[in-house]
C-alpha positions as CSV (number, residue, x, y, z in Angstrom):
1,D,9.8,-2.3,2.5
2,Y,11.9,-3.1,-0.3
3,I,11.3,0.2,-2.2
4,K,12.2,1.9,1.0
5,E,15.8,0.4,1.3
6,S,16.2,0.4,-2.3
7,L,16.0,4.3,-1.6
8,E,18.0,4.6,1.5
9,K,20.8,2.7,-0.3
10,R,21.0,5.5,-3.1
11,K,20.8,7.6,-0.3
12,A,24.0,6.4,0.9
13,D,25.8,5.9,-2.6
14,L,24.9,9.5,-3.3
15,E,26.5,10.3,0.1
16,A,29.8,8.3,-0.9
17,Q,30.1,9.7,-4.2
18,F,30.1,13.4,-3.8
19,E,31.9,13.3,-0.6
20,F,35.3,13.8,-1.8
21,Y,33.9,15.2,-5.0
22,P,31.4,18.3,-4.0
23,V,30.3,20.2,-6.6
24,N,27.5,22.9,-6.2
25,G,26.7,21.7,-3.1
26,S,26.2,18.3,-3.9
27,Y,27.5,16.6,-0.7
28,V,25.6,18.9,1.5
29,R,22.4,18.1,-0.7
30,A,22.8,14.4,-0.4
31,K,23.2,14.1,3.5
32,S,20.4,16.7,3.9
33,S,18.0,14.3,1.6
34,E,15.6,12.4,3.3
35,I,13.6,8.8,2.6
36,Y,9.8,10.2,3.4
37,Q,7.1,7.9,3.8
38,V,3.5,8.5,3.7
39,G,1.2,5.4,4.2
40,N,2.0,3.1,1.0
41,Y,4.4,5.7,-0.8
42,V,7.8,6.3,-0.4
43,F,9.7,9.9,-1.6
44,F,13.5,10.2,-2.1
45,I,13.7,13.9,-1.3
46,C,16.6,15.2,-2.6
47,V,16.7,19.3,-3.3
48,G,18.4,22.1,-2.4
49,V,18.3,25.9,-4.1
50,M,22.1,27.1,-4.0
51,P,22.1,30.7,-3.2
52,N,23.4,33.5,-5.6
53,D,26.4,34.0,-3.5
54,P,29.4,32.4,-5.4
55,D,31.5,32.9,-2.0
56,V,29.5,30.3,-0.2
57,T,30.8,27.1,1.2
58,D,29.6,23.7,1.5
59,E,30.0,24.6,5.2
60,E,27.6,27.2,5.1
61,L,24.9,25.4,3.2
62,D,21.8,24.2,4.2
63,F,19.2,22.4,2.5
64,T,17.0,21.3,5.1
65,A,14.1,23.9,4.8
66,D,14.2,22.9,1.2
67,V,13.4,19.3,2.2
68,A,11.0,20.4,4.8
69,K,9.0,22.7,1.9
70,V,9.1,19.7,-0.1
71,K,7.4,17.5,2.7
72,G,4.7,19.8,3.5
73,I,3.7,19.8,-0.1
74,I,3.5,16.1,-0.5
75,D,1.7,16.1,2.8
76,G,-0.4,18.5,0.9
77,F,-1.9,15.9,-1.1
78,F,-2.7,13.2,1.2
79,N,-4.3,15.8,3.7
């Protein structure tokens, strides 16, 4: 529980850090991140691949599919 709480605090800290200084989707990536627990293992998943289009705005970014992909990979190790 302590590790999970620490990772949740880190997530909140990243969101606060990048809220007013978003660079290359950093704020959207932090907001899309997840603390994911499988049994006794806790993961901080903060991923997101930027599109090749330089004109994409933060409002158009969505990293939930990237996070879901990592969760699927993690699940593959435990099933």
